[in-house]
C-alpha positions in Angstrom: 102.2 117.3 136.5 103.6 120.5 137.8 103.7 124.6 136.4 107.0 125.4 135.8 109.4 122.6 133.9 112.4 121.3 135.9 116.0 121.1 134.1 117.0 117.7 133.9 120.2 117.2 135.9 122.9 114.4 134.9 122.1 110.8 136.9 124.8 108.3 137.1 124.0 104.1 138.3 120.8 104.2 136.0 120.8 101.4 133.5 124.7 100.2 134.9 125.7 103.3 132.3 127.9 105.8 133.1 127.0 109.3 134.7 125.9 111.5 131.6 128.9 114.6 131.8 131.4 111.3 131.4 129.8 109.7 128.1 127.6 110.9 125.2 124.2 109.6 126.3 122.4 107.1 124.7 120.7 108.1 120.9 118.1 106.1 119.4 120.6 105.0 117.0 122.7 103.6 119.3 120.0 101.0 120.2 119.3 100.3 116.4 121.7 98.3 114.6 124.7 98.1 115.1 125.7 98.3 118.7 129.1 98.4 118.3 129.4 101.7 117.0 128.0 102.9 120.1 131.6 101.9 121.6 133.5 103.6 119.2 132.1 107.1 119.0 132.8 106.9 123.1 136.8 105.6 122.9 138.9 108.0 123.5 140.3 108.4 120.3 137.8 106.4 117.5 139.4 105.2 115.1 139.3 106.7 111.3 139.5 105.3 107.7 142.6 102.9 107.9 143.0 102.2 104.0 142.1 103.8 100.8 138.8 104.7 100.0 137.2 102.2 97.3 134.0 102.6 94.9 132.4 101.1 97.4 132.8 103.0 99.9 131.9 106.3 97.8 128.7 104.8 97.0 128.2 104.3 100.4 128.8 108.0 100.8 126.7 109.2 98.5 123.7 106.9 99.6 124.0 108.8 102.9 124.3 112.0 101.4 120.9 111.0 99.2 119.0 110.0 102.3 119.7 113.3 104.2 118.9 115.7 101.6 115.8 113.9 100.4 115.2 113.6 104.4 115.8 117.6 104.3 113.6 118.0 101.3 111.1 116.3 103.4 110.8 117.5 106.3 110.9 121.6 105.0 107.9 120.7 102.9 105.7 119.4 106.3 107.5 122.4 108.1 106.2 124.8 105.5 102.4 123.7 106.1 102.2 124.4 110.1 100.0 126.8 110.9 100.6 130.6 110.8 97.3 131.4 112.5 94.5 130.6 114.2 91.6 129.2 112.2 88.4 130.3 112.4 86.6 128.8 116.0 90.4 128.1 117.4 90.5 128.0 121.4 94.1 128.7 121.6 96.8 130.8 119.0 99.7 128.6 116.9 102.8 129.6 118.8 106.6 128.3 117.4 109.7 128.1 118.5 112.8 126.7 116.3 115.7 125.5 119.0 118.9 126.1 117.4 121.6 123.2 117.1 124.2 123.1 119.3 125.6 122.7 123.4 122.1 125.2 124.3 119.6 123.4 122.6 118.1 121.1 125.6 118.1 124.3 127.5 116.5 126.4 124.6 114.2 123.2 124.6 113.5 123.5 127.7 112.5 127.4 127.3 110.2 127.0 125.0 108.5 124.7 126.8 108.2 126.5 129.7 107.2 129.6 127.7 104.0 127.1 126.5 104.8 126.6 122.9 102.5 124.7 120.9 105.0 123.5 118.2 109.0 123.4 118.9 111.1 122.6 116.1 113.9 120.3 116.3 113.6 119.7 119.6 116.4 118.5 122.2 115.3 116.1 124.6 118.2 114.5 127.5 117.8 113.2 131.1 120.4 110.9 132.4 121.3 108.9 129.9 119.3 109.5 127.3 118.8 112.1 125.4 117.2 112.1 121.6 116.5 114.4 119.0 112.8 114.8 117.7 111.5 116.8 114.0 108.2 118.5 116.3 107.1 118.6 120.0 103.7 118.7 119.8 101.0 120.5 122.5 99.0 118.2 123.0 96.9 120.4 125.8 94.4 123.4 124.7 96.0 125.7 127.7 97.7 128.4 127.1 101.5 129.7 128.2 102.8 128.3 131.3 99.8 126.1 132.1 99.7 123.6 134.5 97.8 121.4 132.0 101.2 121.3 130.2 102.0 118.4 128.3 103.8 117.7 125.3 103.9 114.8 122.0 107.4 114.2 120.2 106.3 114.0 116.7 109.2 112.3 113.8 108.7 113.0 110.1 108.9 109.8 108.0 109.9 108.9 104.8 107.4 105.5 105.1 103.9 104.6 105.0 103.2 105.5 108.7 99.9 103.5 109.3 98.1 99.9 108.0 94.8 99.5 107.7 93.1 97.4 110.7 90.4 94.9 109.5 89.0 95.2 113.6 88.9 98.7 114.8 89.5 97.1 118.7 93.2 97.1 117.1 93.4 101.1 116.0 95.1 103.0 117.7 95.7 106.3 115.7 94.1 109.3 115.9 94.5 112.1 112.3 95.4 115.5 112.5 96.1 117.8 109.2 99.2 119.2 109.2 97.6 123.0 109.3 95.9 122.3 112.2 98.6 120.7 114.2 98.8 122.4 117.9 95.0 123.4 117.1 93.2 120.3 117.2 93.4 116.9 119.3 92.5 114.8 116.2 90.0 112.6 115.0 89.8 108.5 115.2 90.6 106.9 112.1 90.8 102.8 111.7 94.4 102.9 111.7 97.1 101.5 113.1 100.7 102.9 113.6 103.8 101.4 111.5 107.2 102.8 113.1 110.7 101.8 111.2 112.9 100.4 114.3 114.6 104.4 114.3 111.4 105.6 114.7 110.3 103.9 117.3 113.1 104.2 119.3 113.4 108.1 118.9 109.8 108.5 120.2 110.3 105.7 122.6 113.5 107.7 124.1 111.5 111.0 123.9 109.0 109.8 125.3 110.1 108.8 128.2 112.8 111.8 129.0 109.4 113.8 128.8 107.9 111.7 131.3 110.9 111.8 133.5 110.5 115.3 133.3 106.5 115.8 133.6 105.2 116.5 130.9 104.8 113.7 128.4 101.3 114.1 127.4 100.7 110.4 126.9 101.0 110.6 123.2 103.9 110.6 120.3 103.4 110.9 116.6 104.6 109.9 113.0 104.2 112.8 109.8 103.9 110.7 106.8 101.8 109.1 104.5 98.5 106.6 104.7 99.3 104.8 101.3 99.9 107.4 98.6 97.4 109.9 100.8 98.6 113.2 101.2 101.5 113.4 105.0 99.2 113.7 107.9 100.0 113.2 111.7 99.2 110.3 113.4 98.5 110.4 116.8 99.5 106.9 119.3 99.9 106.2 122.9 103.6 106.1 123.7 103.2 103.3 126.4 103.2 100.4 123.0 107.2 101.6 122.2 108.5 101.4 125.2 108.5 97.3 125.3 110.3 97.6 121.8 113.1 100.3 123.9 113.4 98.4 126.4 114.1 95.1 125.1 117.0 97.1 123.1 118.5 97.9 125.9 118.4 95.0 127.6 120.8 93.8 124.7 124.6 92.9 125.8 126.9 95.6 123.1 129.5 93.4 121.4 133.2 94.4 122.3 133.7 93.1 118.8 132.2 94.3 115.7 129.6 91.6 113.7 128.1 92.7 110.3 124.8 94.2 110.3 122.7 95.2 107.2 123.9 99.2 108.1 127.6 98.6 108.0 128.0 99.7 104.4 127.1 103.7 105.4 128.8 103.2 108.6 131.9 105.4 109.2 133.1 102.5 110.7 132.8 100.3 108.1 136.6 100.0 106.7 137.4 99.5 110.8 135.7 96.9 111.2 135.6 94.8 107.9 139.5 94.5 108.5 138.1 92.6 111.5 136.0 91.2 109.8 137.8 89.4 107.7 141.0 88.9 109.3 139.1 86.8 111.7 136.9 85.3 108.8 133.6 86.3 111.1 130.2 84.4 110.4 128.3 87.1 109.9 130.4 88.2 106.9 127.8 85.1 105.4 125.7 85.1 108.6 124.2 89.1 109.5 122.4 90.5 112.5 120.2 88.2 113.6 121.3 84.9 111.4 124.5 84.3 112.8 123.0 83.8 116.9 122.5 79.9 116.3 126.5 79.7 115.0 127.7 81.8 117.9 125.2 80.1 120.6 127.2 77.1 119.8 130.7 78.6 119.8 130.7 79.0 116.0 131.9 82.1 115.5 134.3 82.2 112.5 133.6 80.5 108.7 136.2 77.9 109.1 134.5 77.0 112.1 131.4 76.8 111.0 132.0 74.9 107.7 133.6 72.2 110.1 130.1 72.2 112.2 128.9 69.5 110.3 125.7 71.5 110.0 124.6 69.9 106.6 123.5 73.0 104.1 124.8 75.8 106.3 128.8 73.8 106.8 128.5 73.7 102.7 127.9 77.8 102.6 130.3 78.6 105.3 133.4 76.6 102.7 131.4 78.1 99.7 131.8 81.6 101.0 135.1 81.0 101.9 135.9 80.0 98.2 134.3 83.1 97.1 131.0 81.1 95.4 128.0 83.4 95.2 125.3 79.5 95.4 125.4 76.4 95.5 122.3 74.3 93.5 120.3 72.0 96.2 119.3 68.6 94.9 117.3 68.3 91.8 115.1 65.7 92.9 114.3 68.8 95.5 112.6 71.1 92.9 113.1 70.3 89.3 109.8 68.6 89.8 107.2 71.4 90.6 104.8 71.5 88.6 104.8 75.6 88.3 108.3 75.6 86.1 106.6 73.7 83.8 103.9 75.6 83.3 101.5 73.1 85.4 102.5 70.0 83.6 104.1 67.2 85.3 107.9 66.8 85.4 109.4 63.9 82.8 113.0 63.1 82.6 114.2 64.5 79.1 116.5 61.5 77.2 120.4 62.2 77.6 120.7 64.9 75.2 117.1 66.2 74.9 116.5 69.8 76.1 113.6 68.9 79.3 110.3 69.2 78.6 110.5 70.9 75.3 107.7 69.2 73.9 105.5 69.8 77.1 106.2 73.5 77.1 105.1 74.4 73.6 101.5 74.9 74.4 103.1 77.2 77.8 103.2 81.3 77.3 105.8 82.7 79.4 105.4 86.3 80.8 107.6 88.4 82.8 106.6 91.2 84.8 108.3 93.9 86.6 107.2 96.9 88.3 108.4 100.2 90.0 107.2 102.3 92.7 107.6 105.1 94.6 106.7 104.7 98.0 104.9 108.3 98.5 103.5 108.2 94.8 102.5 104.3 94.1 104.1 102.6 90.8 105.0 104.3 87.8 106.6 101.6 85.6 104.7 98.3 84.9 107.2 96.5 82.5 106.1 93.1 80.6 108.6 91.0 78.4 106.7 87.7 75.9 109.9 86.6 75.5 110.5 88.4 72.3 108.8 92.1 72.9 109.4 94.3 75.8 106.0 96.7 76.5 105.7 98.9 79.0 102.9 100.9 80.9 104.1 104.3 82.9 102.9 107.6 84.6 105.8 110.6 83.9 102.9 112.9 85.1 104.1 115.5 87.9 100.8 114.7 89.4 100.0 111.1 88.9 97.1 110.0 86.5 94.6 107.6 89.3 95.9 104.4 88.8 95.8 104.8 84.7 98.6 103.2 83.8 97.5 100.5 86.3 94.2 99.8 84.3 95.7 99.6 80.9 98.6 97.1 82.3 95.5 94.9 83.5 93.3 95.3 80.4 96.7 93.9 78.3 97.0 91.7 80.6 93.0 90.4 79.9 93.9 90.9 75.8 97.1 88.0 76.4 95.0 85.7 78.8 92.0 85.4 76.5 94.6 85.0 73.3 95.8 81.9 75.3 92.3 81.0 75.6 91.7 80.5 71.9 94.3 78.6 71.2 94.2 76.5 73.8 97.8 77.6 75.4 98.7 78.1 79.1 99.7 81.3 80.6 102.1 82.1 82.7 103.1 85.1 83.9 106.3 85.2 86.2 107.3 88.2 89.0 110.3 87.8 90.6 109.5 87.7 94.8 105.7 88.7 94.1 105.1 90.5 97.3 105.1 94.4 95.6 103.0 93.7 93.1 100.7 91.7 94.6 100.5 94.6 96.9 100.4 97.5 94.4 97.6 95.4 92.4 95.3 95.0 95.5 95.5 98.8 96.1 94.9 100.0 92.8 91.9 97.7 92.7 91.1 99.0 96.2 91.4 102.9 95.5 90.2 102.5 91.9 88.3 99.6 91.6 85.6 99.9 88.7 86.4 103.2 87.5 86.8 103.7 83.9 89.6 105.9 82.0 89.3 107.0 78.6 92.3 106.6 76.8 94.0 109.2 73.9 92.8 106.6 70.9 89.4 107.2 72.3 89.4 103.6 73.7 88.3 102.8 77.7 90.2 100.3 80.0 88.1 99.4 83.4 90.2 99.4 87.0 90.0 95.1 88.2 87.9 95.4 91.7 89.3 93.9 94.4 88.2 90.2 93.5 89.2 89.6 90.2 92.5 91.3 91.5 92.8 88.4 94.0 91.4 86.1 91.8 94.3 85.9 89.2 96.9 86.6 92.3 95.9 82.9 93.4 95.4 81.1 89.8 98.1 79.3 88.6 98.5 82.0 86.0 100.6 84.6 88.4 103.9 82.8 89.6 106.7 83.6 92.0 110.0 82.5 90.4 111.7 83.6 93.4 109.9 81.1 95.3 111.4 78.3 92.9 115.1 79.8 93.1 114.8 79.7 97.2 113.8 76.2 96.4 116.3 75.4 94.3 119.9 77.9 95.1 121.1 78.2 98.9 122.9 81.2 98.6 126.1 82.6 100.6 124.6 86.4 100.4 121.6 87.5 98.6 119.3 85.6 96.6 118.1 88.9 94.8 117.4 89.0 91.2 120.7 91.1 90.9 122.6 87.9 92.7 121.2 85.1 90.6 120.3 86.4 87.0 124.1 86.8 86.8 124.4 82.8 87.5 122.5 82.5 84.1 124.5 84.3 82.2 122.4 87.2 82.2 123.9 90.7 82.0 122.7 93.5 83.1 123.0 97.0 80.8 122.6 99.7 84.2 124.8 99.2 86.4 124.5 100.9 89.7 120.8 101.1 89.4 118.4 99.1 92.2 115.3 100.0 93.6 116.6 103.1 95.8 118.4 104.1 92.4 114.8 104.1 90.6 113.0 106.1 93.2 115.2 108.8 92.9 115.5 108.6 88.8 111.7 108.9 89.2 111.5 112.2 90.8 114.0 113.3 88.5 111.5 112.3 85.4 108.7 114.1 86.9 111.2 116.8 87.6 111.2 120.5 85.6 114.5 119.8 83.6 113.4 118.5 80.5 116.7 116.9 79.7 117.4 115.0 83.1 113.6 114.0 82.8 113.8 112.6 79.6 116.8 110.7 80.3 115.9 109.9 83.7 112.9 107.9 82.1 114.8 105.7 79.7 117.3 104.9 82.6 114.2 103.6 84.1 112.7 101.7 80.6 115.9 99.9 80.6 116.6 99.4 83.8 112.7 97.8 83.8 113.3 95.8 81.0 116.4 94.2 82.2 114.4 92.9 84.8 112.5 91.3 82.9 114.7 90.4 80.5 116.7 88.4 83.0 113.4 87.0 84.8 113.4 85.0 81.4 116.5 84.1 82.0 116.3 82.6 85.5 113.9 80.7 84.4 115.3 78.8 81.5 118.3 78.3 83.3 116.4 76.8 86.2 114.8 74.4 84.0 118.1 73.5 82.0 119.0 71.8 85.6 120.9 75.4 87.1 124.4 74.6 85.4 127.5 76.3 86.6 127.6 76.2 90.0 128.4 73.4 92.3 125.8 70.9 94.4 125.8 71.0 97.9 
């Protein structure tokens, strides 16, 4: 490492990429998700919109703008917490440089590094074919000015949970720094391991690579975000851990033609590419992303080819997709005898015209549960439906109730279990895809297990401990309807509740509301505008109630043999 910052010069011939002055350098977004968009962006005349924009296009644009606004707000919140003066005992003073976007951003970043700034905001890095913009460039050494030990770590501000607990401390790789101490502290070891989404990982990997080429990499990278529902902090970990993922991404071939991936809906080239995909009936319309790899490697690039391939269920679903079908029913013998569907009773074939298992189901009490959560706050609504009444347990307070609503839900559930036992009934509590509910029940039990909450009516509820929650999740009383749906139905696309419930004859009352919209509605529900807050809360409760009742409809539909869709 040298004491002066070298100015990066464009190089040609690396990784078979053209010289940096001839094309746009490779950015993190070019190696995540769709690779074809990198080709379109570098065309002499990039394609524009070729048809009228639809409501779906507008929804995608709104989602994109909402994501950018939320990311900007999150970044401003973090930047306002950065240190402005040294604390007592600090060896260095916090110095900050904000880089303005524009053609001189790379040079301005280099100048800030040469001056030894401890925090460089919006740093733009570029070397050869690689380019990356990071939220913060953090000086990690404790020198002053252009010290020979000058070393920087790139940081990205994340909207996701950025670390996970580890059982074996040997697999932990993080040091934690409070945001007001960034640039002033080396951080403290914590028993956590980093968890980065693809875009953030590639951004940090590219920035780390560029800093290494310049000779000023500290060896660290960092994510600023939350661990569970705790406040945002900075988690530092070794940058080399991200390099294999970057190399794998760079080794992926760049497709000359479009292929559908998850991110297509919010891409500026969506209309341009979808027209081509529909024209040739591309296999990715039904099998997006890596799901079409086997078909392409076998030479089946279109849905008509796949339909004629003789690949059993996959070929049948290709025909179904072309016919506009959402799903087809798998053979009844494969799933109708699943005892979980029948409250633990063994299935008995009904007589002609007889309702299946009507006698056996008389001793079964079905309760449907749906949970809503905010990624930074935790759960805010647990809804239940027992076939006649919707009961919800919510937390719409500004600061959070530290799990009280979860303890109330648990107390209600325990009372229903006790009543079922008294009446010699079998209680079955149903969720749709249980991973979320399982995660949050365990989280609250881990954080607040054994805590007692005094309610407004002078009664109290107690949070269960982790052992009690785990025992319930493992019991036959906790049922995942999605598992049965996957066995019973083969979909040409998603088998989410919003897709399957209409097949069962259920109509949702809250159009356009999904998990992402629910998060935004919750932020309105706890916001300062009282009218908007009340409206958002009512919408959330109706949305949650819909999901609970939809779950009940799907279960009844399955018990009836999933009528109304064609068999495979």
